[in-house]
N, C-alpha and C positions, 0 to 999 in steps of 0.2 A: 370522235365524229360529231359533226354539228347536229343539233337537235331541232333547230329552227331553220327554215329555208325562206328564200325570197326569189322571185322570178326575175330572170334576166332575158330580155328579148333581143336576139341578134339577127340581123338580116344578112343573108349570104346568097351567093349565086346558087341556083338550084342544082347545077351540075356538081359543084363542090360539096353541097349538102349530101347529095346522093352518094358520092365517092366517100365522104367522111363516114356516113352511116354504114356503108358496106365494109369499110376498113374496121370500124368499131365492132361490127358483127363478127368479122373474121377473128378479131382479137378477144372476143367474148367479154366486151365491156360496153357499157352504154355511152352514148354521146355525152350525157350529163356527167358521167364519171370522168371522162376525158377533159371536159371543159373545167370542172372543179379542180382537177389536178393541174391544168394549165394555169389557172388563176392562182392557186397556192404557190406554184413554182415561180410565177411572175412576181408575186409579192415578196417571196423570199429572195429572189435575185436582186430586187431593188431595196432590200433591207427593211421592208415594211412588216411590222409585227402586228398580230391581231390575236384576240381570244375568240375561239369559235363560239357562236351563239348557242345558248342553252347549256353551256358547261357550268360546273360548280364555280369555277374561277370567275366567269362572267357574272354569275348571280351574286357572288360575294362583292364584286366591284360595284354592281348596281345597288346593293343594299347599303353601301357606305354613303350614298347621296340622298 
């Protein structure tokens, strides 16, 4: 799990936002959890690799520079 976070602001239609939040509540997940999962899946689908922020592996890579 990532230890550091960054804010992503997304503008959406208010009706879609309300429906999305209601669906998330019914599924007992937060909208942020769903968006993070969508981003991870999108990156994987397109073959983009990344090291989650705040992990030991990221810290080792940063210390090499």
